[in-house]
PDB file of N, CA, C and O in Angstrom:
ATOM      1  N   UNK A   1      25.667 -79.149 120.728  1.00  0.00           N
ATOM      2  CA  UNK A   1      24.673 -80.122 120.789  1.00  0.00           C
ATOM      3  C   UNK A   1      25.250 -81.223 119.808  1.00  0.00           C
ATOM      4  O   UNK A   1      25.700 -80.925 118.702  1.00  0.00           O
ATOM      5  N   UNK A   2      25.208 -82.421 120.258  1.00  0.00           N
ATOM      6  CA  UNK A   2      25.291 -83.394 119.463  1.00  0.00           C
ATOM      7  C   UNK A   2      24.636 -83.872 118.372  1.00  0.00           C
ATOM      8  O   UNK A   2      23.496 -84.208 118.694  1.00  0.00           O
ATOM      9  N   UNK A   3      24.863 -84.044 117.242  1.00  0.00           N
ATOM     10  CA  UNK A   3      23.975 -84.646 116.344  1.00  0.00           C
ATOM     11  C   UNK A   3      23.948 -86.245 116.241  1.00  0.00           C
ATOM     12  O   UNK A   3      24.859 -87.061 116.096  1.00  0.00           O
ATOM     13  N   UNK A   4      22.409 -86.403 116.385  1.00  0.00           N
ATOM     14  CA  UNK A   4      21.847 -87.936 116.360  1.00  0.00           C
ATOM     15  C   UNK A   4      22.497 -88.636 114.639  1.00  0.00           C
ATOM     16  O   UNK A   4      22.523 -88.047 113.558  1.00  0.00           O
ATOM     17  N   UNK A   5      22.934 -90.002 114.958  1.00  0.00           N
ATOM     18  CA  UNK A   5      23.254 -90.297 113.920  1.00  0.00           C
ATOM     19  C   UNK A   5      22.085 -91.581 113.562  1.00  0.00           C
ATOM     20  O   UNK A   5      21.492 -92.237 114.418  1.00  0.00           O
ATOM     21  N   UNK A   6      21.946 -91.725 112.086  1.00  0.00           N
ATOM     22  CA  UNK A   6      20.875 -92.400 111.567  1.00  0.00           C
ATOM     23  C   UNK A   6      21.094 -93.746 111.777  1.00  0.00           C
ATOM     24  O   UNK A   6      20.384 -94.475 112.469  1.00  0.00           O
ATOM     25  N   UNK A   7      22.399 -94.168 110.982  1.00  0.00           N
ATOM     26  CA  UNK A   7      22.749 -95.123 111.010  1.00  0.00           C
ATOM     27  C   UNK A   7      23.836 -95.562 112.138  1.00  0.00           C
ATOM     28  O   UNK A   7      24.404 -94.675 112.776  1.00  0.00           O
ATOM     29  N   UNK A   8      24.054 -96.599 112.324  1.00  0.00           N
ATOM     30  CA  UNK A   8      24.864 -97.026 113.272  1.00  0.00           C
ATOM     31  C   UNK A   8      26.509 -97.051 112.659  1.00  0.00           C
ATOM     32  O   UNK A   8      26.667 -97.341 111.474  1.00  0.00           O
ATOM     33  N   UNK A   9      27.471 -96.795 113.355  1.00  0.00           N
ATOM     34  CA  UNK A   9      29.112 -96.821 112.805  1.00  0.00           C
ATOM     35  C   UNK A   9      29.442 -97.996 113.248  1.00  0.00           C
ATOM     36  O   UNK A   9      29.435 -98.464 114.387  1.00  0.00           O
ATOM     37  N   UNK A  10      29.826 -98.572 111.902  1.00  0.00           N
ATOM     38  CA  UNK A  10      30.200 -99.919 111.845  1.00  0.00           C
ATOM     39  C   UNK A  10      31.532-100.105 112.757  1.00  0.00           C
ATOM     40  O   UNK A  10      31.787 -99.086 113.399  1.00  0.00           O
ATOM     41  N   UNK A  11      32.322-101.043 112.930  1.00  0.00           N
ATOM     42  CA  UNK A  11      33.953-101.245 113.564  1.00  0.00           C
ATOM     43  C   UNK A  11      34.702-101.222 112.398  1.00  0.00           C
ATOM     44  O   UNK A  11      34.203-101.583 111.332  1.00  0.00           O
ATOM     45  N   UNK A  12      35.818-100.845 112.484  1.00  0.00           N
ATOM     46  CA  UNK A  12      36.447-101.034 111.351  1.00  0.00           C
ATOM     47  C   UNK A  12      37.494-102.147 111.463  1.00  0.00           C
ATOM     48  O   UNK A  12      38.601-102.187 110.925  1.00  0.00           O
ATOM     49  N   UNK A  13      36.890-103.081 112.309  1.00  0.00           N
ATOM     50  CA  UNK A  13      37.732-104.477 112.040  1.00  0.00           C
ATOM     51  C   UNK A  13      37.712-105.135 110.903  1.00  0.00           C
ATOM     52  O   UNK A  13      36.785-105.071 110.095  1.00  0.00           O
ATOM     53  N   UNK A  14      38.715-105.797 110.773  1.00  0.00           N
ATOM     54  CA  UNK A  14      38.549-106.266 108.992  1.00  0.00           C
ATOM     55  C   UNK A  14      38.897-107.704 109.224  1.00  0.00           C
ATOM     56  O   UNK A  14      38.881-108.492 108.278  1.00  0.00           O
ATOM     57  N   UNK A  15      39.314-108.211 110.841  1.00  0.00           N
ATOM     58  CA  UNK A  15      39.404-109.891 111.005  1.00  0.00           C
ATOM     59  C   UNK A  15      40.569-110.170 110.964  1.00  0.00           C
ATOM     60  O   UNK A  15      40.862-111.365 110.999  1.00  0.00           O
ATOM     61  N   UNK A  16      41.779-109.020 110.862  1.00  0.00           N
ATOM     62  CA  UNK A  16      43.134-109.713 111.416  1.00  0.00           C
ATOM     63  C   UNK A  16      43.133-110.152 112.335  1.00  0.00           C
ATOM     64  O   UNK A  16      43.280-111.369 112.451  1.00  0.00           O
ATOM     65  N   UNK A  17      42.936-109.194 113.561  1.00  0.00           N
ATOM     66  CA  UNK A  17      42.865-109.538 114.984  1.00  0.00           C
ATOM     67  C   UNK A  17      44.620-109.634 115.231  1.00  0.00           C
ATOM     68  O   UNK A  17      44.846-110.591 115.971  1.00  0.00           O
ATOM     69  N   UNK A  18      45.556-109.112 114.932  1.00  0.00           N
ATOM     70  CA  UNK A  18      46.983-109.056 115.770  1.00  0.00           C
ATOM     71  C   UNK A  18      47.524-107.834 115.745  1.00  0.00           C
ATOM     72  O   UNK A  18      47.334-106.989 114.870  1.00  0.00           O
ATOM     73  N   UNK A  19      48.325-107.713 116.876  1.00  0.00           N
ATOM     74  CA  UNK A  19      48.759-106.300 117.090  1.00  0.00           C
ATOM     75  C   UNK A  19      50.514-106.087 116.560  1.00  0.00           C
ATOM     76  O   UNK A  19      51.311-107.002 116.351  1.00  0.00           O
ATOM     77  N   UNK A  20      50.708-104.969 116.468  1.00  0.00           N
ATOM     78  CA  UNK A  20      52.165-104.755 116.335  1.00  0.00           C
ATOM     79  C   UNK A  20      52.973-104.581 117.726  1.00  0.00           C
ATOM     80  O   UNK A  20      52.527-104.925 118.821  1.00  0.00           O
ATOM     81  N   UNK A  21      54.347-103.937 117.481  1.00  0.00           N
ATOM     82  CA  UNK A  21      54.930-103.863 118.764  1.00  0.00           C
ATOM     83  C   UNK A  21      54.304-102.365 119.566  1.00  0.00           C
ATOM     84  O   UNK A  21      54.646-101.973 120.682  1.00  0.00           O
ATOM     85  N   UNK A  22      53.681-101.948 118.984  1.00  0.00           N
ATOM     86  CA  UNK A  22      53.079-100.604 119.805  1.00  0.00           C
ATOM     87  C   UNK A  22      51.905-100.993 120.614  1.00  0.00           C
ATOM     88  O   UNK A  22      51.661-100.485 121.708  1.00  0.00           O
ATOM     89  N   UNK A  23      51.042-102.086 119.939  1.00  0.00           N
ATOM     90  CA  UNK A  23      49.786-102.413 120.612  1.00  0.00           C
ATOM     91  C   UNK A  23      48.694-102.028 120.004  1.00  0.00           C
ATOM     92  O   UNK A  23      47.626-101.980 120.615  1.00  0.00           O
ATOM     93  N   UNK A  24      48.794-101.727 118.822  1.00  0.00           N
ATOM     94  CA  UNK A  24      47.881-101.360 117.840  1.00  0.00           C
ATOM     95  C   UNK A  24      47.529-102.828 116.895  1.00  0.00           C
ATOM     96  O   UNK A  24      48.253-103.823 116.844  1.00  0.00           O
ATOM     97  N   UNK A  25      46.152-102.621 116.153  1.00  0.00           N
ATOM     98  CA  UNK A  25      45.928-103.776 115.705  1.00  0.00           C
ATOM     99  C   UNK A  25      46.542-103.740 114.249  1.00  0.00           C
ATOM    100  O   UNK A  25      46.907-102.688 113.724  1.00  0.00           O
ATOM    101  N   UNK A  26      46.620-104.929 113.664  1.00  0.00           N
ATOM    102  CA  UNK A  26      47.315-104.479 112.291  1.00  0.00           C
ATOM    103  C   UNK A  26      46.354-104.586 111.051  1.00  0.00           C
ATOM    104  O   UNK A  26      46.705-104.321 109.901  1.00  0.00           O
ATOM    105  N   UNK A  27      45.105-105.006 111.421  1.00  0.00           N
ATOM    106  CA  UNK A  27      44.086-104.865 110.417  1.00  0.00           C
ATOM    107  C   UNK A  27      43.532-103.446 110.366  1.00  0.00           C
ATOM    108  O   UNK A  27      43.508-102.669 109.411  1.00  0.00           O
ATOM    109  N   UNK A  28      42.956-103.238 111.994  1.00  0.00           N
ATOM    110  CA  UNK A  28      42.031-101.762 111.784  1.00  0.00           C
ATOM    111  C   UNK A  28      43.041-100.576 112.456  1.00  0.00           C
ATOM    112  O   UNK A  28      42.563 -99.442 112.455  1.00  0.00           O
ATOM    113  N   UNK A  29      44.283-100.729 112.982  1.00  0.00           N
ATOM    114  CA  UNK A  29      44.814 -99.970 113.715  1.00  0.00           C
ATOM    115  C   UNK A  29      44.657 -99.298 115.208  1.00  0.00           C
ATOM    116  O   UNK A  29      45.364 -98.440 115.736  1.00  0.00           O
ATOM    117  N   UNK A  30      43.267-100.107 115.811  1.00  0.00           N
ATOM    118  CA  UNK A  30      42.924 -99.510 116.914  1.00  0.00           C
ATOM    119  C   UNK A  30      43.563-100.271 117.933  1.00  0.00           C
ATOM    120  O   UNK A  30      43.952-101.438 117.902  1.00  0.00           O
ATOM    121  N   UNK A  31      43.611 -99.398 118.868  1.00  0.00           N
ATOM    122  CA  UNK A  31      44.536-100.038 120.185  1.00  0.00           C
ATOM    123  C   UNK A  31      43.634-100.637 121.050  1.00  0.00           C
ATOM    124  O   UNK A  31      42.412-100.545 120.929  1.00  0.00           O
ATOM    125  N   UNK A  32      44.345-101.388 122.122  1.00  0.00           N
ATOM    126  CA  UNK A  32      43.514-102.322 122.733  1.00  0.00           C
ATOM    127  C   UNK A  32      42.121-102.097 123.188  1.00  0.00           C
ATOM    128  O   UNK A  32      41.136-102.802 122.970  1.00  0.00           O
ATOM    129  N   UNK A  33      42.239-100.614 124.089  1.00  0.00           N
ATOM    130  CA  UNK A  33      41.339-100.017 124.753  1.00  0.00           C
ATOM    131  C   UNK A  33      40.158 -99.767 123.808  1.00  0.00           C
ATOM    132  O   UNK A  33      38.980 -99.985 124.091  1.00  0.00           O
ATOM    133  N   UNK A  34      40.679 -99.223 122.506  1.00  0.00           N
ATOM    134  CA  UNK A  34      39.583 -98.780 121.639  1.00  0.00           C
ATOM    135  C   UNK A  34      38.932 -99.847 120.810  1.00  0.00           C
ATOM    136  O   UNK A  34      38.030 -99.554 120.026  1.00  0.00           O
ATOM    137  N   UNK A  35      39.359-101.065 120.958  1.00  0.00           N
ATOM    138  CA  UNK A  35      38.877-102.571 120.538  1.00  0.00           C
ATOM    139  C   UNK A  35      37.563-102.838 121.505  1.00  0.00           C
ATOM    140  O   UNK A  35      36.342-102.869 121.351  1.00  0.00           O
ATOM    141  N   UNK A  36      38.367-102.987 122.433  1.00  0.00           N
ATOM    142  CA  UNK A  36      37.668-103.409 123.816  1.00  0.00           C
ATOM    143  C   UNK A  36      36.467-102.704 124.135  1.00  0.00           C
ATOM    144  O   UNK A  36      35.621-103.378 124.723  1.00  0.00           O
ATOM    145  N   UNK A  37      36.058-100.975 123.781  1.00  0.00           N
ATOM    146  CA  UNK A  37      35.271-100.467 124.233  1.00  0.00           C
ATOM    147  C   UNK A  37      34.432 -99.925 123.212  1.00  0.00           C
ATOM    148  O   UNK A  37      33.608 -99.083 123.569  1.00  0.00           O
ATOM    149  N   UNK A  38      34.486-100.241 122.045  1.00  0.00           N
ATOM    150  CA  UNK A  38      33.921 -99.950 120.852  1.00  0.00           C
ATOM    151  C   UNK A  38      32.534-100.157 121.119  1.00  0.00           C
ATOM    152  O   UNK A  38      31.887 -99.510 120.294  1.00  0.00           O
ATOM    153  N   UNK A  39      31.835-100.742 121.867  1.00  0.00           N
ATOM    154  CA  UNK A  39      30.466-101.090 121.746  1.00  0.00           C
ATOM    155  C   UNK A  39      29.579-100.080 122.487  1.00  0.00           C
ATOM    156  O   UNK A  39      28.374 -99.906 122.308  1.00  0.00           O
ATOM    157  N   UNK A  40      30.522 -99.338 123.500  1.00  0.00           N
ATOM    158  CA  UNK A  40      29.797 -98.695 124.622  1.00  0.00           C
ATOM    159  C   UNK A  40      30.367 -97.103 124.154  1.00  0.00           C
ATOM    160  O   UNK A  40      30.132 -96.085 124.803  1.00  0.00           O
ATOM    161  N   UNK A  41      31.103 -97.155 122.973  1.00  0.00           N
ATOM    162  CA  UNK A  41      31.652 -95.602 122.883  1.00  0.00           C
ATOM    163  C   UNK A  41      30.436 -94.939 122.389  1.00  0.00           C
ATOM    164  O   UNK A  41      29.443 -95.597 122.078  1.00  0.00           O
ATOM    165  N   UNK A  42      30.488 -93.451 122.292  1.00  0.00           N
ATOM    166  CA  UNK A  42      29.274 -92.542 121.752  1.00  0.00           C
ATOM    167  C   UNK A  42      29.771 -92.443 120.205  1.00  0.00           C
ATOM    168  O   UNK A  42      30.951 -92.574 119.879  1.00  0.00           O
ATOM    169  N   UNK A  43      28.897 -92.238 119.464  1.00  0.00           N
ATOM    170  CA  UNK A  43      29.227 -91.927 117.543  1.00  0.00           C
ATOM    171  C   UNK A  43      30.236 -90.888 117.783  1.00  0.00           C
ATOM    172  O   UNK A  43      31.265 -91.068 117.132  1.00  0.00           O
ATOM    173  N   UNK A  44      30.225 -89.897 118.504  1.00  0.00           N
ATOM    174  CA  UNK A  44      31.460 -89.061 118.437  1.00  0.00           C
ATOM    175  C   UNK A  44      32.852 -89.749 118.699  1.00  0.00           C
ATOM    176  O   UNK A  44      33.867 -89.614 118.016  1.00  0.00           O
ATOM    177  N   UNK A  45      32.719 -90.367 119.611  1.00  0.00           N
ATOM    178  CA  UNK A  45      34.044 -91.076 119.679  1.00  0.00           C
ATOM    179  C   UNK A  45      34.419 -92.193 118.996  1.00  0.00           C
ATOM    180  O   UNK A  45      35.569 -92.565 119.226  1.00  0.00           O
ATOM    181  N   UNK A  46      33.686 -92.933 118.108  1.00  0.00           N
ATOM    182  CA  UNK A  46      33.740 -93.965 117.232  1.00  0.00           C
ATOM    183  C   UNK A  46      34.330 -93.156 116.258  1.00  0.00           C
ATOM    184  O   UNK A  46      35.437 -93.405 115.782  1.00  0.00           O
ATOM    185  N   UNK A  47      33.595 -92.134 115.919  1.00  0.00           N
ATOM    186  CA  UNK A  47      34.429 -91.322 114.425  1.00  0.00           C
ATOM    187  C   UNK A  47      35.849 -90.605 114.559  1.00  0.00           C
ATOM    188  O   UNK A  47      36.604 -90.107 113.723  1.00  0.00           O
ATOM    189  N   UNK A  48      35.928 -90.795 116.342  1.00  0.00           N
ATOM    190  CA  UNK A  48      37.232 -90.101 116.358  1.00  0.00           C
ATOM    191  C   UNK A  48      38.513 -91.020 116.240  1.00  0.00           C
ATOM    192  O   UNK A  48      39.652 -90.881 115.795  1.00  0.00           O
ATOM    193  N   UNK A  49      37.710 -92.133 116.915  1.00  0.00           N
ATOM    194  CA  UNK A  49      38.899 -93.399 116.890  1.00  0.00           C
ATOM    195  C   UNK A  49      39.096 -93.610 115.333  1.00  0.00           C
ATOM    196  O   UNK A  49      40.258 -93.897 115.047  1.00  0.00           O
ATOM    197  N   UNK A  50      38.414 -93.550 114.499  1.00  0.00           N
ATOM    198  CA  UNK A  50      38.205 -94.191 113.080  1.00  0.00           C
ATOM    199  C   UNK A  50      39.247 -93.049 112.175  1.00  0.00           C
ATOM    200  O   UNK A  50      39.826 -93.417 111.154  1.00  0.00           O
ATOM    201  N   UNK A  51      39.374 -91.629 112.727  1.00  0.00           N
ATOM    202  CA  UNK A  51      40.032 -90.803 112.077  1.00  0.00           C
ATOM    203  C   UNK A  51      41.514 -91.395 112.634  1.00  0.00           C
ATOM    204  O   UNK A  51      42.415 -91.662 111.838  1.00  0.00           O
ATOM    205  N   UNK A  52      41.670 -91.576 114.155  1.00  0.00           N
ATOM    206  CA  UNK A  52      42.778 -91.930 114.490  1.00  0.00           C
ATOM    207  C   UNK A  52      43.528 -92.972 113.464  1.00  0.00           C
ATOM    208  O   UNK A  52      44.546 -92.797 112.795  1.00  0.00           O
ATOM    209  N   UNK A  53      42.590 -94.225 113.583  1.00  0.00           N
ATOM    210  CA  UNK A  53      43.175 -95.359 112.956  1.00  0.00           C
ATOM    211  C   UNK A  53      43.516 -95.103 111.401  1.00  0.00           C
ATOM    212  O   UNK A  53      44.341 -95.893 110.941  1.00  0.00           O
ATOM    213  N   UNK A  54      42.978 -94.050 110.450  1.00  0.00           N
ATOM    214  CA  UNK A  54      43.557 -93.858 109.230  1.00  0.00           C
ATOM    215  C   UNK A  54      44.624 -92.780 109.426  1.00  0.00           C
ATOM    216  O   UNK A  54      45.395 -92.693 108.471  1.00  0.00           O
ATOM    217  N   UNK A  55      44.822 -92.047 110.311  1.00  0.00           N
ATOM    218  CA  UNK A  55      46.370 -91.729 110.525  1.00  0.00           C
ATOM    219  C   UNK A  55      47.273 -92.858 110.755  1.00  0.00           C
ATOM    220  O   UNK A  55      48.233 -93.212 110.069  1.00  0.00           O
ATOM    221  N   UNK A  56      46.828 -93.344 111.787  1.00  0.00           N
ATOM    222  CA  UNK A  56      47.851 -94.329 112.112  1.00  0.00           C
ATOM    223  C   UNK A  56      48.591 -95.495 110.566  1.00  0.00           C
ATOM    224  O   UNK A  56      49.741 -95.807 110.258  1.00  0.00           O
ATOM    225  N   UNK A  57      47.312 -95.797 110.004  1.00  0.00           N
ATOM    226  CA  UNK A  57      47.654 -96.539 108.988  1.00  0.00           C
ATOM    227  C   UNK A  57      48.378 -95.828 107.776  1.00  0.00           C
ATOM    228  O   UNK A  57      49.091 -96.462 106.999  1.00  0.00           O
ATOM    229  N   UNK A  58      48.140 -94.414 107.661  1.00  0.00           N
ATOM    230  CA  UNK A  58      49.119 -93.667 106.521  1.00  0.00           C
ATOM    231  C   UNK A  58      50.380 -93.618 107.116  1.00  0.00           C
ATOM    232  O   UNK A  58      51.359 -93.797 106.392  1.00  0.00           O
ATOM    233  N   UNK A  59      50.564 -93.356 108.591  1.00  0.00           N
ATOM    234  CA  UNK A  59      52.147 -93.604 109.047  1.00  0.00           C
ATOM    235  C   UNK A  59      52.803 -94.685 108.871  1.00  0.00           C
ATOM    236  O   UNK A  59      53.903 -94.700 108.320  1.00  0.00           O
ATOM    237  N   UNK A  60      52.146 -95.828 109.364  1.00  0.00           N
ATOM    238  CA  UNK A  60      52.541 -97.283 109.048  1.00  0.00           C
ATOM    239  C   UNK A  60      53.001 -97.485 107.458  1.00  0.00           C
ATOM    240  O   UNK A  60      54.102 -97.949 107.163  1.00  0.00           O
ATOM    241  N   UNK A  61      52.149 -97.133 106.615  1.00  0.00           N
ATOM    242  CA  UNK A  61      52.378 -97.296 105.172  1.00  0.00           C
ATOM    243  C   UNK A  61      53.653 -96.419 104.496  1.00  0.00           C
ATOM    244  O   UNK A  61      54.417 -96.915 103.668  1.00  0.00           O
ATOM    245  N   UNK A  62      53.750 -95.071 104.976  1.00  0.00           N
ATOM    246  CA  UNK A  62      54.600 -94.364 105.271  1.00  0.00           C
ATOM    247  C   UNK A  62      55.992 -94.791 105.695  1.00  0.00           C
ATOM    248  O   UNK A  62      56.896 -94.487 104.917  1.00  0.00           O
ATOM    249  N   UNK A  63      56.288 -95.393 106.713  1.00  0.00           N
ATOM    250  CA  UNK A  63      57.001 -96.273 107.439  1.00  0.00           C
ATOM    251  C   UNK A  63      57.728 -97.161 106.638  1.00  0.00           C
ATOM    252  O   UNK A  63      58.945 -97.135 106.452  1.00  0.00           O
ATOM    253  N   UNK A  64      56.930 -97.931 106.184  1.00  0.00           N
ATOM    254  CA  UNK A  64      57.462 -99.397 105.275  1.00  0.00           C
ATOM    255  C   UNK A  64      57.775 -98.790 104.141  1.00  0.00           C
ATOM    256  O   UNK A  64      58.844 -99.067 103.597  1.00  0.00           O
ATOM    257  N   UNK A  65      56.981 -97.942 103.635  1.00  0.00           N
ATOM    258  CA  UNK A  65      57.730 -97.309 102.249  1.00  0.00           C
ATOM    259  C   UNK A  65      59.181 -96.630 102.039  1.00  0.00           C
ATOM    260  O   UNK A  65      59.989 -96.774 101.122  1.00  0.00           O
ATOM    261  N   UNK A  66      59.226 -95.880 103.149  1.00  0.00           N
ATOM    262  CA  UNK A  66      60.868 -95.530 103.461  1.00  0.00           C
ATOM    263  C   UNK A  66      61.630 -96.442 103.816  1.00  0.00           C
ATOM    264  O   UNK A  66      62.826 -96.229 103.618  1.00  0.00           O
ATOM    265  N   UNK A  67      61.303 -97.543 104.349  1.00  0.00           N
ATOM    266  CA  UNK A  67      62.415 -98.538 104.536  1.00  0.00           C
ATOM    267  C   UNK A  67      62.505 -99.314 103.507  1.00  0.00           C
ATOM    268  O   UNK A  67      63.721 -99.477 103.404  1.00  0.00           O
ATOM    269  N   UNK A  68      62.045 -99.856 102.740  1.00  0.00           N
ATOM    270  CA  UNK A  68      62.062-100.874 101.284  1.00  0.00           C
ATOM    271  C   UNK A  68      63.262 -99.923 100.639  1.00  0.00           C
ATOM    272  O   UNK A  68      63.236 -98.759 100.238  1.00  0.00           O
ATOM    273  N   UNK A  69      64.437-101.013 100.716  1.00  0.00           N
ATOM    274  CA  UNK A  69      65.332-100.823  99.514  1.00  0.00           C
ATOM    275  C   UNK A  69      64.840-101.044  98.521  1.00  0.00           C
ATOM    276  O   UNK A  69      63.986-101.926  98.435  1.00  0.00           O
ATOM    277  N   UNK A  70      65.327-100.125  97.204  1.00  0.00           N
ATOM    278  CA  UNK A  70      64.962-100.511  95.760  1.00  0.00           C
ATOM    279  C   UNK A  70      66.096-101.551  95.017  1.00  0.00           C
ATOM    280  O   UNK A  70      67.324-101.470  95.052  1.00  0.00           O
ATOM    281  N   UNK A  71      65.479-102.272  94.528  1.00  0.00           N
ATOM    282  CA  UNK A  71      66.672-102.723  93.692  1.00  0.00           C
ATOM    283  C   UNK A  71      66.710-102.169  92.024  1.00  0.00           C
ATOM    284  O   UNK A  71      67.031-102.953  91.132  1.00  0.00           O
ATOM    285  N   UNK A  72      66.433-101.084  91.805  1.00  0.00           N
ATOM    286  CA  UNK A  72      66.075-100.263  90.608  1.00  0.00           C
ATOM    287  C   UNK A  72      67.532 -99.549  90.727  1.00  0.00           C
ATOM    288  O   UNK A  72      68.014 -99.169  89.660  1.00  0.00           O
ATOM    289  N   UNK A  73      68.279 -99.328  91.908  1.00  0.00           N
ATOM    290  CA  UNK A  73      69.307 -98.222  91.964  1.00  0.00           C
ATOM    291  C   UNK A  73      70.508 -99.295  91.334  1.00  0.00           C
ATOM    292  O   UNK A  73      71.259 -99.046  90.391  1.00  0.00           O
ATOM    293  N   UNK A  74      70.449-100.637  92.197  1.00  0.00           N
ATOM    294  CA  UNK A  74      71.504-101.930  91.887  1.00  0.00           C
ATOM    295  C   UNK A  74      71.734-102.032  90.575  1.00  0.00           C
ATOM    296  O   UNK A  74      72.816-101.896  90.005  1.00  0.00           O
ATOM    297  N   UNK A  75      70.430-102.335  89.994  1.00  0.00           N
ATOM    298  CA  UNK A  75      70.259-102.825  88.427  1.00  0.00           C
ATOM    299  C   UNK A  75      71.113-101.696  87.541  1.00  0.00           C
ATOM    300  O   UNK A  75      71.858-102.159  86.677  1.00  0.00           O
ATOM    301  N   UNK A  76      71.064-100.487  87.672  1.00  0.00           N
ATOM    302  CA  UNK A  76      71.190 -99.331  86.678  1.00  0.00           C
ATOM    303  C   UNK A  76      72.686 -99.477  87.082  1.00  0.00           C
ATOM    304  O   UNK A  76      73.380 -99.062  86.154  1.00  0.00           O
ATOM    305  N   UNK A  77      73.396 -99.892  88.073  1.00  0.00           N
ATOM    306  CA  UNK A  77      75.039 -99.599  88.172  1.00  0.00           C
ATOM    307  C   UNK A  77      75.568-100.689  87.203  1.00  0.00           C
ATOM    308  O   UNK A  77      76.777-100.604  86.990  1.00  0.00           O
ATOM    309  N   UNK A  78      74.820-101.839  86.482  1.00  0.00           N
ATOM    310  CA  UNK A  78      75.629-102.786  85.715  1.00  0.00           C
ATOM    311  C   UNK A  78      76.094-102.031  84.344  1.00  0.00           C
ATOM    312  O   UNK A  78      75.431-101.043  84.027  1.00  0.00           O
ATOM    313  N   UNK A  79      77.022-102.362  83.627  1.00  0.00           N
ATOM    314  CA  UNK A  79      77.100-101.547  82.409  1.00  0.00           C
ATOM    315  C   UNK A  79      77.565-102.648  81.583  1.00  0.00           C
ATOM    316  O   UNK A  79      78.570-103.292  81.882  1.00  0.00           O
ATOM    317  N   UNK A  80      76.573-102.978  80.132  1.00  0.00           N
ATOM    318  CA  UNK A  80      76.996-104.182  79.479  1.00  0.00           C
ATOM    319  C   UNK A  80      77.174-103.823  78.393  1.00  0.00           C
ATOM    320  O   UNK A  80      77.555-104.619  77.535  1.00  0.00           O
TER     321      UNK A  80
END
């Protein structure tokens, strides 16, 4: 049995509306289909999409953090 939501689940859109090379929005991390079908999705589907978006956002942040070179190592090599 599906639980009825008292409040509408808001869209995760933050108004960035640009996509990355995989087709996910850079602001909310939804796919094209998820963005276009949001209004017709059930609350269960919306919750699932939000969980997926959170996972995508974490993966993107982790990928960005592992690719950043640190200047700290280069500066520590200097002997004055």
